[in-house]
C-alpha positions in Angstrom: 20.9 12.8 -8.3 17.9 12.0 -9.7 15.4 14.0 -8.8 14.7 17.7 -7.9 11.8 20.3 -8.9 12.3 21.9 -12.3 14.3 25.2 -10.8 14.4 25.3 -7.1 14.5 28.7 -7.4 11.2 28.3 -9.2 9.3 26.0 -7.1 5.8 27.4 -7.1 3.5 25.3 -8.6 3.2 27.0 -12.4 -0.3 28.8 -11.9 1.1 31.4 -9.6 3.6 34.0 -10.1 7.2 32.9 -8.2 6.9 36.7 -6.2 3.9 35.1 -3.4 6.3 31.6 -2.9 7.2 31.3 0.8 10.9 30.9 1.8 9.5 27.7 3.8 8.5 26.2 1.1 11.8 26.6 -1.2 13.7 25.7 1.7 11.8 22.5 2.1 12.3 21.6 -1.7 15.8 22.1 -1.3 15.8 19.5 1.7 13.8 17.3 -0.3 16.4 17.4 -3.6 19.5 16.5 -1.0 17.7 13.7 1.2 15.0 11.8 -0.6 16.2 13.0 -4.3 18.4 9.9 -4.5 17.3 6.4 -6.2 17.3 3.1 -4.7 18.2 1.7 -7.6 21.3 3.7 -8.6 23.3 0.7 -7.3 21.9 -1.3 -10.5 22.7 1.1 -13.1 25.1 -0.4 -15.9 27.7 1.6 -18.1 27.9 -1.7 -20.0 27.2 -1.1 -24.0 24.0 -3.0 -25.2 24.4 -6.1 -27.4 23.3 -5.6 -30.8 20.3 -7.6 -30.5 17.5 -8.8 -28.1 14.3 -11.2 -28.4 12.3 -8.3 -27.4 12.5 -4.9 -27.3 10.2 -2.6 -25.1 10.1 0.9 -25.1 8.7 2.7 -21.9 9.2 1.2 -18.4 5.7 2.7 -17.4 3.0 0.8 -16.0 2.7 -1.5 -18.7 6.2 -1.9 -20.0 7.6 -3.0 -16.8 4.6 -5.7 -16.7 5.7 -7.0 -20.2 9.1 -7.1 -18.7 8.7 -9.0 -16.0 6.4 -11.4 -17.7 8.3 -12.0 -20.6 11.7 -12.4 -18.6 9.8 -15.5 -16.9 10.8 -17.1 -20.3 14.6 -18.0 -19.5 15.8 -18.2 -23.1 13.9 -14.8 -24.1 16.5 -11.8 -23.7 14.1 -8.9 -23.0 16.0 -5.0 -23.3 13.5 -2.4 -21.1 14.1 1.3 -22.8 13.2 4.1 -20.4 13.5 8.0 -21.7 13.5 9.2 -18.0 16.0 8.2 -14.7 15.5 6.1 -12.1 12.7 5.9 -9.7 13.5 8.6 -6.6 13.0 7.8 -3.1 10.9 11.2 -2.8 8.1 9.0 -4.9 7.7 6.7 -2.4 6.1 9.0 0.2 1.9 9.3 -0.3 1.9 12.8 1.2 4.6 14.4 -1.2 2.3 13.7 -4.4 2.2 17.3 -4.9 6.0 18.0 -5.4 6.3 15.3 -8.2 4.3 16.4 -11.4 6.9 19.7 -11.7 9.9 17.9 -11.5 12.8 16.3 -13.4 10.6 13.0 -13.3 8.1 14.1 -15.3 6.7 15.8 -18.8 4.5 18.0 -19.1 1.9 18.2 -22.0 -0.3 21.1 -23.1 -3.7 20.9 -24.6 -4.5 23.7 -27.3 -6.7 26.2 -26.5 -10.1 26.4 -27.9 -12.6 29.0 -27.0 -13.2 29.2 -23.3 -11.6 25.8 -22.6 -8.4 26.4 -20.8 -8.4 30.0 -21.8 -8.8 31.7 -18.3 -7.0 28.7 -16.4 -4.1 27.7 -18.7 -2.5 25.4 -15.7 -5.5 23.4 -15.5 -4.6 22.4 -19.6 -1.2 21.1 -18.7 -0.9 17.4 -18.3 1.9 15.8 -16.5 3.4 12.0 -17.6 6.0 10.0 -15.6 9.2 10.3 -17.0 11.1 7.9 -14.9 11.2 4.1 -14.0 7.6 3.1 -13.3 6.2 6.0 -15.7 3.0 8.0 -14.3 2.4 5.0 -11.7 5.9 6.7 -9.7 3.7 10.3 -9.7 0.2 9.9 -9.9 -2.4 9.4 -6.7 -1.9 6.0 -6.6 -5.5 4.8 -6.9 -6.0 1.1 -7.9 -9.8 1.7 -9.6 -10.5 -1.0 -12.5 -13.8 0.5 -14.0 -16.9 -1.8 -13.9 -17.8 -5.0 -15.8 -19.8 -3.2 -18.5 -16.4 -1.0 -19.9 -14.9 -4.3 -20.9 -18.0 -5.8 -22.4 -18.4 -3.0 -24.4 -14.9 -3.4 -25.8 -15.4 -6.9 -26.8 -18.6 -6.4 -28.6 -16.7 -3.6 -30.7 -14.8 -6.4 -32.1 -11.9 -7.2 -30.0 -12.1 -10.9 -28.3 -11.7 -12.1 -24.8 -11.3 -8.7 -23.5 -14.8 -9.1 -21.6 -15.1 -8.5 -17.9 -14.9 -12.6 -17.3 -11.7 -12.7 -19.3 -10.0 -9.7 -18.0 -10.9 -9.9 -14.3 -8.2 -13.0 -14.2 -5.7 -10.6 -15.4 -6.6 -7.8 -12.4 -6.2 -10.8 -10.0 -3.3 -12.2 -11.2 -0.9 -8.7 -10.4 -2.7 -7.7 -7.1 -1.9 -8.8 -3.9 -4.9 -7.6 -1.3 -3.5 -6.5 2.0 -7.0 -5.0 3.3 -10.5 -6.0 3.9 -12.8 -4.2 1.7 -16.2 -3.1 3.0 -19.2 -4.3 1.1 -16.4 -6.4 -0.9 -16.3 -10.3 -2.0 -12.8 -11.3 -1.7 -13.2 -13.6 -5.1 -13.3 -10.4 -7.1 -9.7 -9.7 -5.7 -6.3 -11.3 -5.7 -3.6 -12.3 -3.1 -0.2 -13.0 -3.8 0.4 -11.0 -7.0 3.8 -8.6 -7.1 1.3 -5.4 -6.9 0.3 -4.7 -3.1 -3.6 -2.9 -2.6 -4.6 -1.4 0.6 -7.1 1.0 2.0 -5.5 3.7 3.6 -6.1 4.7 7.6 -9.7 6.5 7.7 -9.7 10.4 7.5 -12.1 12.1 9.8 -13.8 14.3 7.3 -13.6 11.9 4.5 -15.9 9.4 6.6 -18.2 12.2 7.3 -18.6 12.8 3.2 -19.1 8.7 2.8 -21.7 8.7 5.5 -23.3 11.8 4.0 -23.6 9.7 0.3 -25.3 7.2 2.2 -27.7 9.1 4.1 -28.8 10.5 0.4 -29.6 6.7 -0.2 -26.1 5.5 -2.4 -25.3 2.0 -1.3 -21.5 1.1 0.0 -19.8 -0.7 -2.8 -16.3 -2.2 -3.4 -15.8 -0.1 -6.9 -13.6 -3.2 -8.1 -16.3 -5.5 -8.4 -17.4 -4.9 -11.7 -20.5 -2.5 -10.2 -19.4 0.8 -8.6 -22.7 2.9 -8.6 -22.9 3.9 -4.7 -20.2 5.2 -2.6 -16.7 3.8 -1.9 -13.2 3.6 0.2 -10.9 4.1 -2.3 -8.3 1.5 -2.6 -4.8 2.1 -3.5 -1.4 0.9 -5.0 0.3 0.8 -1.5 2.9 -1.5 0.3 2.6 -0.7 4.2 1.7 2.7 3.5 4.2 3.3 0.7 4.2 4.2 -3.1 3.9 0.9 -5.2 4.6 1.8 -8.5 5.1 -0.9 -11.6 8.8 0.0 -11.5 8.8 -1.1 -7.2 6.5 -3.8 -7.7 7.6 -5.4 -11.1 10.9 -5.0 -11.9 12.6 -4.1 -8.6 12.1 -7.7 -7.5 13.9 -9.6 -10.2 16.4 -6.5 -11.5 19.7 -8.0 -11.2 18.4 -11.6 -10.2 16.9 -12.7 -13.7 20.0 -12.5 -16.0 17.8 -12.3 -19.1 16.4 -8.5 -17.8 18.2 -5.5 -19.6 17.4 -2.1 -18.4 18.4 1.1 -19.5 17.6 4.7 -18.6 18.0 8.1 -20.2 17.4 6.3 -23.3 15.4 8.6 -25.6 13.8 5.7 -28.5 13.4 8.1 -31.8 11.8 5.6 -34.5 11.0 1.6 -35.1 13.0 0.2 -37.3 10.8 -1.5 -40.0 12.1 -3.5 -43.1 11.2 -1.9 -45.9 10.1 -5.2 -47.9 8.8 -7.3 -45.4 7.4 -4.2 -43.3 8.3 -6.2 -40.3 9.8 -4.4 -37.0 13.1 -5.5 -36.6 14.8 -3.1 -34.0 14.3 0.8 -32.7 17.0 4.0 -33.2 17.4 5.7 -30.0 20.0 9.0 -28.9 22.9 8.0 -27.0 22.5 9.8 -24.2 23.9 13.4 -23.9 24.2 13.7 -27.3 22.6 13.9 -30.2 24.0 10.5 -31.5 21.6 7.8 -33.0 22.2 4.0 -32.4 20.2 1.2 -33.2 19.8 -2.4 -31.4 17.5 -5.2 -33.2 14.7 -7.4 -31.9 14.9 -10.9 -32.8 11.3 -11.6 -32.2 9.1 -8.2 -31.4 9.3 -4.7 -30.8 7.0 -3.3 -28.3 6.0 0.1 -27.6 4.7 1.0 -24.3 5.7 4.3 -24.2 2.0 5.9 -23.4 -1.1 7.7 -24.8 1.2 10.4 -26.1 4.7 8.7 -27.2 3.5 5.8 -28.3 1.6 7.1 -31.3 4.3 10.0 -31.6 7.1 6.9 -32.1 4.4 5.1 -34.6 4.4 8.4 -36.7 8.5 9.0 -36.2 8.3 5.3 -37.6 6.2 6.4 -40.7 3.1 4.7 -39.5 0.0 7.2 -39.4 -2.6 9.4 -41.3 -0.7 9.5 -44.9 -1.9 13.4 -45.4 0.1 14.0 -42.0 3.4 12.3 -42.3 3.6 14.0 -46.1 3.3 17.0 -44.3 5.9 16.5 -41.5 8.2 14.9 -44.8 8.2 11.1 -43.5 7.9 8.4 -45.6 4.6 6.5 -45.4 5.2 3.2 -44.4 1.6 2.2 -43.2 -1.7 4.3 -43.2 -3.4 3.9 -39.9 -5.6 6.7 -37.7 -2.7 7.0 -35.1 -3.4 10.0 -33.0 -7.4 9.6 -33.2 -9.8 8.9 -30.7 -8.3 10.5 -28.0 -10.0 11.4 -24.9 -9.9 11.8 -20.8 -11.7 12.0 -18.2 -12.8 15.8 -17.2 -14.4 17.9 -14.7 -14.4 20.6 -12.3 -14.4 21.7 -8.8 -17.8 22.2 -8.0 -17.8 23.1 -3.9 -15.2 23.9 -1.1 -15.7 22.5 2.2 -13.9 24.5 4.3 -12.6 23.1 7.9 -13.1 25.3 11.1 -10.1 24.4 12.1 -7.0 26.7 10.7 -3.3 26.6 11.6 -0.1 28.2 10.8 0.9 25.4 7.8 4.4 27.8 6.5 6.4 25.8 9.1 10.0 24.4 6.9 11.2 22.7 10.4 7.8 21.0 10.8 8.0 19.7 7.2 11.1 18.1 7.9 10.4 16.6 11.2 7.7 15.0 9.6 9.1 13.4 6.8 12.1 11.9 8.9 9.4 10.3 11.3 7.8 8.8 8.3 11.1 7.8 6.9 12.0 6.4 10.0 9.3 4.8 11.7 6.5 4.6 8.7 4.2 6.6 11.1 3.0 10.3 11.3 1.4 12.9 8.9 2.9 11.7 5.8 1.6 8.5 5.9 -2.1 9.7 6.1 -1.2 10.5 2.0 -2.4 14.3 0.9 -4.1 15.5 -1.9 -6.8 12.6 -2.7 -9.5 12.0 0.0 -10.3 8.1 0.5 -13.6 8.6 -0.5 -15.6 8.5 -3.8 -19.2 8.6 -5.3 -20.6 7.2 -8.7 -23.6 8.6 -9.3 -26.2 8.5 -12.4 -27.5 12.4 -13.7 -30.9 12.0 -15.9 -28.6 11.5 -19.1 -27.5 7.9 -18.3 -30.7 5.8 -17.4 -29.4 1.8 -18.0 -29.1 0.4 -14.7 -26.1 0.4 -12.6 -24.2 2.8 -15.1 -22.9 5.8 -13.5 -22.2 9.1 -15.6 -20.6 10.8 -13.0 -17.8 10.5 -10.3 -17.5 12.7 -7.5 -14.3 13.3 -4.9 -12.1 15.7 -3.1 -8.7 17.0 -3.0 -7.0 18.8 0.6 -5.4 22.3 -0.1 -4.7 25.3 2.2 -7.1 27.9 1.5 -5.6 31.0 -0.1 -8.2 33.3 0.9 -7.4 32.7 4.8 -3.8 34.4 4.3 -1.8 31.3 3.5 0.0 30.9 0.3 -1.1 27.6 -1.2 2.2 26.9 -2.9 4.1 27.2 0.2 2.3 24.0 1.5 1.6 22.5 -2.3 4.7 19.9 -1.0 2.6 18.6 1.7 -0.8 18.2 1.0 -1.4 16.6 4.4 -1.2 19.9 5.4 -4.8 21.3 4.6 -7.6 23.1 6.1 -10.2 23.0 3.1 -11.6 20.0 0.6 -11.8 21.0 -2.9 -14.9 19.0 -3.9 -15.1 17.7 -8.0 -17.5 16.2 -10.3 -16.3 14.7 -13.1 -17.6 12.7 -16.4 -16.8 9.1 -15.9 -17.2 8.3 -19.9 -16.9 11.6 -22.1 -18.1 11.4 -25.7 -16.1 14.1 -27.0 -13.1 12.9 -29.2 -9.9 15.0 -30.2 -6.4 13.9 -31.9 -3.0 14.4 -31.3 -0.3 15.1 -34.1 3.2 16.0 -34.3 5.1 19.2 -33.9 6.4 19.3 -37.3 8.9 22.0 -36.6 10.9 19.2 -34.3 8.7 16.1 -34.7 11.4 13.8 -32.9 12.3 16.0 -29.9 9.5 18.4 -29.2 6.1 16.8 -27.6 3.0 16.1 -29.6 0.3 18.7 -30.0 -3.0 17.8 -28.8 -6.2 18.9 -29.6 -8.7 17.7 -26.8 -12.0 18.7 -28.4 -13.8 19.0 -25.3 -17.4 19.6 -25.4 -17.5 19.0 -28.8 -20.4 16.7 -27.9 -23.0 18.2 -26.0 -23.8 15.9 -23.9 -21.1 15.9 -22.2 -21.2 19.4 -21.0 -24.8 18.4 -19.9 -24.0 15.9 -18.2 -21.1 17.7 -16.4 -23.6 20.3 -15.6 -26.3 18.0 -14.1 -23.5 16.3 -12.2 -22.5 19.5 -10.4 -25.6 20.0 -9.0 -25.6 16.9 -7.1 -23.3 18.3 -4.4 -26.2 19.7 -2.9 -27.2 16.4 -2.0 -24.7 15.6 0.4 -25.0 19.5 1.7 -28.3 19.1 3.0 -28.0 16.1 4.7 -27.6 15.9 8.8 -24.3 14.1 8.2 -22.9 17.2 6.5 -24.6 19.7 8.8 -23.1 18.3 12.0 -20.0 17.9 10.2 -18.5 21.6 11.1 -17.6 21.7 7.3 -19.0 24.9 5.7 -19.5 24.7 2.1 -18.6 27.8 -0.5 -19.8 27.3 -4.3 -15.5 27.5 -6.2 -14.8 31.0 -7.0 -15.5 31.0 -10.9 -14.7 34.8 -11.7 -15.8 35.0 -15.4 -19.2 33.5 -14.3 -20.2 36.2 -11.7 -22.8 37.8 -13.5 -24.6 34.3 -12.7 -26.5 33.4 -9.8 -24.5 30.8 -8.2 -28.0 28.2 -8.5 -28.5 29.4 -12.2 -27.8 26.9 -14.9 -26.2 29.5 -16.9 -23.5 29.9 -14.0 -22.7 26.1 -14.0 -22.3 26.1 -17.8 -20.2 29.1 -18.0 -18.1 27.5 -14.9 -17.7 24.3 -16.9 -16.5 25.9 -20.3 -14.4 28.4 -18.4 -12.8 26.0 -15.4 -12.5 22.4 -16.7 -9.8 20.3 -16.5 -8.3 17.1 -17.5 -7.7 14.4 -15.0 -4.6 12.7 -16.6 -5.9 9.6 -17.5 -5.3 10.3 -21.5 -6.5 7.0 -23.3 -7.2 5.9 -27.0 -4.7 7.0 -29.8 -3.7 3.8 -30.8 -6.9 2.7 -30.5 -7.9 -1.7 -30.1 -10.3 -2.4 -33.1 -10.7 -4.8 -35.8 -9.3 -3.8 -39.3 -13.0 -3.0 -40.5 -12.3 -0.1 -38.1 -11.2 2.9 -39.6 -9.6 4.3 -36.5 -8.6 1.0 -35.3 -4.2 1.1 -35.1 -4.0 -2.3 -33.3 -5.9 -5.9 -33.1 -7.7 -7.5 -30.2 -3.6 -9.1 -29.8 -2.4 -5.7 -29.8 -0.3 -6.0 -33.1 -0.2 -3.2 -35.3 -2.3 -3.4 -38.2 -0.4 -4.8 -41.1 3.3 -4.1 -39.6 5.0 -7.7 -38.4 6.5 -8.0 -34.8 5.1 -4.6 -33.6 2.9 -4.3 -30.8 1.7 -1.2 -28.6 1.0 -2.5 -24.8 -0.5 0.5 -22.6 -3.3 2.8 -22.3 -3.2 4.1 -25.8 -5.0 0.8 -27.1 -7.9 1.5 -24.9 -11.0 2.0 -27.4 -13.3 3.9 -25.1 -12.2 4.9 -21.7 -13.3 3.2 -18.8 -15.7 4.6 -15.8 -12.5 4.6 -13.2 -9.0 5.7 -13.0 -6.5 4.1 -15.8 -3.1 2.6 -13.7 -4.9 -0.7 -13.0 -6.6 -1.3 -16.4 -3.0 -0.6 -17.9 -1.4 -2.7 -15.8 -4.2 -5.4 -16.5 -3.6 -4.8 -20.6 0.3 -5.7 -19.9 -0.8 -8.5 -17.9 -2.7 -10.2 -20.5 -0.7 -8.7 -23.8 1.8 -11.0 -22.3 0.3 -13.9 -22.1 -0.7 -13.2 -26.0 2.8 -13.0 -26.6 3.8 -16.1 -25.0 0.9 -18.0 -27.0 2.0 -16.4 -30.1 5.4 -17.8 -29.6 4.7 -21.2 -28.1 6.1 -20.2 -25.1 5.2 -21.2 -21.1 6.5 -20.0 -18.0 10.2 -21.6 -17.4 11.2 -20.0 -13.9 
């Protein structure tokens, strides 16, 4: 069995006490584990020993690694090894409405922020970042949102010394992977791809999301296709779904070729512990990994390149374990320095917080395990019903400007909503966390599209190999971030004052902030207090292996994603993003992998030979 909650008897989401769990919740989790915990790929597992060498070794089968493995195996005479620390992707991940059970389970790792001041102090669970540890990586547990960011984001990358990364160049790679299956309102088909591996769809419209969408338009926002290169306005979200079922990087890019292309070897539950670098040539020649179920290590070698696609936390960790990183920190950890680079610096993520809750005057009893089970079976057998209606993220979003961003067309705030069950109405929110399709409340969030504060991460020197890195987010170190977020929180009032909202039956209440009750809820002091005490990250970490020229003191890789000063070693994942895009990060990570695959083929003078 591949999937089950971290502990069935402690199935509540970690910010609640176990005593508050409803029996129906635990019953349902047990059902999911037994019925949906297996993987469609179990039959493809192989016990055959690895060969001694391959042409390319890819570490991490997430949003980037799966794409690179697909594209490099297009060259028939290249042998590719794809290594994943997690297990096969389970069926439970395919059901959109079960998003809520994935983060706290056996297919995810949790990374904690270091607390500082008010940030993360009162609600520490807001600063726990889940990442997928499974085939497909975080694309197997995320909210499935397909969002590229805007033209300006990529043009800025190029201006920072990264030729070939402007919008006109990267648009080709977005389109290459995409298979758009829906007509996008206000969209231009020339901005989208047809026939790629990754299916992209709209969801069926949801009643109250449409109301909020129309309310934003009533305020004067135009409707946009947020993947057109411009996103200032209100938009229907686009999702990585195929006929209503999750499309992870694994299901999109690996399943169609696994067992078909003989030059691809995939191994799960393999933890790589370091890159082997030749001491004289400073060339990556292979990796060292732990034999599953033991602490014994083995080596496997790469004739051409080692590619790290382990993500924003694990790729820099592996570089540092291999002797590539800040000299002082490596010395402290007792690791021999191979190359001094600013690995782990430039850490940032989208941040924000709940501003309002919109109550739906239509309360029901949600604690019925039998209903959960019947709805799941209906989805699995007929691909219809409640669980097809997704769960969690509303399918509307809006991008706006505050007074702190005056450049035309550039948003500094995103506004979106989540479903939840309102615990104050007498129902334990965790009892239905497994099924966010059952809800009576929308939680409305305000987020920064491009924070200026920068943090860093380091090895945990008490156990650098097997412990998670230590993350110092350094939130609000740039005062502009706090000012912008506070200004953004006030923008929800525009929606509440529209006729569309007033006629909807929704009831707007300020999100509870107990630490800030001494302030009036319309006072700037309340907003500042709430932002500092209840801010959270939105699971889009980037930047720790920054792309940039060798003249940039924080750069780790060049514009071809080669590690500075080390031959035969690239990093291909979200960690190379120099500045976060104004949108979610899964689509850009896939784009990065598409482009990087072509760069590799160019560097080795190879072309597709399928």
